[in-house]
N, C-alpha and C positions, 0 to 999 in steps of 0.2 A: 522218264523216257519209256514209250511204249515199244517195245520189240515183237514183230511178228515176221516168223520164219514159216514159209509154206513151200510146199513142192507141188510140182505139176507132172504128172506120169512119173513120179519116184516118190518114196517113201524117205521122209526126213528123218535119219537116225539119229539118236543121241550122240554119236560121235561126230557125224554133219553139224549139228546144232551147236556142239562145242566148239567147232572149227570156226564156224561162221561168228559164232559170239566173239571167241578171241580175237579174230583178225577186227572186229568192230571195234574193240577196244582201242585199237591204234588210232582210230578215226574220231572216237570219242575224246581220245587224249588232248586232240588239238582243239576241239571245241565241243564243249559239254552243255550246250544250250538247245539241243535236239528234242523236239516235242515228240515225232514219231518215226520209227524206223520199220520198213516193210522189206524184205529179203524174200524173191521168189527163184527157187531152184527149178529148173525143169530139163527134160530129155526131150529133144526135138526127133521126130521120126523121119528121118534122112537117109538116104541110102548111102552116102558118103561118111564115114566115121568122124573126120575133122571138124571141129566146131558143132559137135551135135549136143554137147551139155551147155546149158545157158545159165547163167545168173544175172539176176536184176536186183536193183535196190531202188527206193524211193526213200529220202530223207527229208522230213519235214521240220525246218528250222523257221523260226520267227520271221515271218514275211517274204518267205522263200521255199521253193521246192528243189531239191537237187536229185537229178536221175542219172543212173549210169547202169549201163548193161555189159556184160561180156560173154563171148562164147569160146569154147575150147575142147578139144577132145577129152580132157579129163576135168572133172567136176571142180576138183580143188584147185587146179591151176585157173580155172574160170572164176572161182572166188577170191583167190590171190590178185588176178587182174583187176577185178572188179573192184577191192578194196585200195588198189593203188589209184585207179580212177576217182573213187568217192574221196580218198585222202587229198589228192590234190584239188578237189572241188571245194572241198571243207576248208583248207587252207587259204583258197584263193576268197572264198567266201567271207571269211573272218577277216582277212585283211582288208577287203572293200568296207567291211561294217566298223573296223576300227578306224580306219583313215577318213571315213565319214564323221566319225564321233570326234575326232581331232581336228576336222576343218570346223564342225560347229563350235567346239569349245573355243577355236581361236577366235572366230567372229565375235562371240560374247566377250572375250578380254580386251578386244580392242575399242 
């Protein structure tokens, strides 16, 4: 799995990189067949403070791309929300792949 963590208008510190990596472990625990993971952390130049910190992630799995984004006033909270969204998408994708595999296997048995 290739993991890319980049920042836009901010420096990705080792603490931030470690936090994102530890949160991604939860997603990879459900589905380990990920080819490429790209995380983009950014700070928007907006006058209002809420939803200024953004986190985006694209996960490339075999046959599909999963994308999620989150915005919050705290970057760590945005990463938490992002991982929740990705976790739901990955579980849904895994269930879909497994249900199709069972349907194909059942057809061959009959």
